[in-house]
Structures are given as structure tokens and as C-alpha cells.
Legacy VTK file of the C-alpha trace (Angstrom):
# vtk DataFile Version 3.0
C-alpha trace
ASCII
DATASET POLYDATA
POINTS 119 float
55.786 53.231 -78.746
54.528 56.772 -77.414
52.065 57.647 -80.070
49.770 53.767 -78.355
50.448 55.058 -75.365
48.831 58.401 -75.446
46.235 56.862 -77.676
45.486 54.315 -74.993
45.811 56.876 -71.831
43.595 58.748 -74.226
40.870 56.562 -74.768
40.894 55.134 -70.977
40.735 58.682 -69.651
37.552 59.449 -72.104
36.310 56.363 -71.180
36.590 57.614 -67.422
35.179 60.896 -67.890
32.346 59.449 -69.309
31.395 58.231 -66.222
31.015 61.488 -64.817
27.360 61.293 -65.251
26.844 58.323 -63.641
28.207 60.010 -59.878
25.221 60.759 -58.272
25.566 61.615 -54.571
23.071 60.728 -52.006
20.335 63.039 -50.731
20.642 64.124 -47.281
18.628 61.798 -44.932
15.585 62.934 -43.226
15.829 63.402 -39.061
13.889 62.033 -36.719
13.292 64.833 -34.198
14.534 63.733 -30.755
12.792 64.833 -28.793
9.282 64.048 -29.885
10.243 60.698 -32.178
9.610 57.456 -30.538
12.200 54.677 -30.402
11.243 53.004 -33.712
11.238 56.557 -35.479
15.047 56.765 -34.051
16.170 53.401 -35.694
14.571 54.274 -38.431
15.878 57.304 -38.780
19.633 55.661 -37.643
18.557 53.350 -40.743
18.184 55.936 -43.472
21.624 57.520 -41.753
23.598 54.420 -42.324
21.837 54.327 -45.593
22.806 57.982 -46.734
26.655 56.829 -45.343
27.059 54.338 -47.437
25.884 55.747 -50.427
27.954 58.786 -49.993
31.332 56.407 -49.882
29.980 54.716 -52.807
29.726 58.618 -54.874
33.045 59.261 -53.092
34.907 56.026 -54.573
32.896 56.954 -58.312
34.959 60.601 -57.728
37.784 59.057 -57.266
39.215 57.918 -60.784
38.006 60.919 -62.230
39.784 62.796 -59.995
42.907 60.310 -61.081
42.159 60.860 -64.657
42.042 64.400 -64.799
44.961 64.311 -63.068
46.898 62.276 -65.648
45.063 65.001 -68.189
47.016 67.895 -66.707
50.312 66.050 -66.395
50.032 65.540 -70.715
49.457 69.163 -70.668
45.507 69.540 -70.537
44.380 72.844 -69.624
41.791 72.157 -69.139
41.840 69.493 -66.545
42.524 72.255 -63.924
39.548 73.489 -63.851
38.016 69.967 -64.118
40.028 69.134 -61.669
38.755 71.606 -59.102
34.472 70.561 -59.848
35.413 67.290 -58.988
37.513 68.366 -56.058
35.291 69.872 -54.649
32.570 67.562 -55.435
34.281 65.372 -53.050
34.843 67.753 -50.309
30.916 68.699 -50.588
30.638 64.553 -50.088
32.601 64.777 -47.013
31.032 67.704 -45.642
28.214 66.214 -45.995
28.704 63.441 -44.184
29.462 64.803 -41.282
26.644 67.362 -41.448
24.436 64.353 -41.345
26.797 62.556 -38.726
26.509 65.235 -36.235
22.860 65.639 -36.931
21.541 62.029 -36.105
24.186 63.058 -33.202
22.294 66.055 -31.737
19.168 63.865 -32.044
19.716 61.298 -30.412
20.980 64.073 -27.682
17.329 65.506 -27.687
15.831 61.782 -27.796
17.632 60.846 -24.585
16.813 64.338 -22.723
12.937 63.840 -23.352
13.401 59.974 -22.443
15.196 59.796 -19.440
16.448 55.945 -17.900
LINES 1 120
119 0 1 2 3 4 5 6 7 8 9 10 11 12 13 14 15 16 17 18 19 20 21 22 23 24 25 26 27 28 29 30 31 32 33 34 35 36 37 38 39 40 41 42 43 44 45 46 47 48 49 50 51 52 53 54 55 56 57 58 59 60 61 62 63 64 65 66 67 68 69 70 71 72 73 74 75 76 77 78 79 80 81 82 83 84 85 86 87 88 89 90 91 92 93 94 95 96 97 98 99 100 101 102 103 104 105 106 107 108 109 110 111 112 113 114 115 116 117 118
């Protein structure tokens, strides 16, 4: 019975790990220049930021099961899973950092737009 469970776990982990190639982080959006952009350009920038955020959440959701699988591998005694966990968590944390960076940059551009276009 334990052999069957281990075989199923191994098969499950192998299929999850193969998803690694399918997880691709989105490209950072191009920010409008708040000091010189029109309202239309700012709205287009906002749209690209929202698209980035959606794609980034999908990317992080793609990484989640891989992290879980790698942790299960580590618990099952696979020492190589430790490096895999580190790489996956690093990718996840990098995605979170990019999300914060994009939000911060766009907020700066909004402030610059408002300063250049009072009223």
C-alpha cells in the first residue's frame, strides 16, 4: 500500500514539476510619463498596469503548486528539492517585488500627471 502511495506521489510530483516550463512571468509594462502624457496615454498606461497585475497573479498561482510539490519532495527525503524550493520561492518573491515596483512607479506617474495638469 505504501509503495502505491509513493508511486502516485512521485507521478504527481513529476507532472507538477513539468509545469515549470509553463510558468512564465509577465514583462514589466511601459510606464507613461506623467509629466508629459495625455489623459488617454495615462489611461492606456493604467490598462497595461492592470494587465500586468493580472498576468503576474496568474504566474504566482502557477508557481504555488510547484512550491508545494517541491516541499513534499523534501519531506519525502529528496535533498535536491531544497534547491528547487529556493529557486521557486525566489521566483515568487521576485514576482511580488515587481508587483510593488510597478504599482509604485505608476503612482509616481499619476502624481506627476496631476502636478502637470492641475484642476
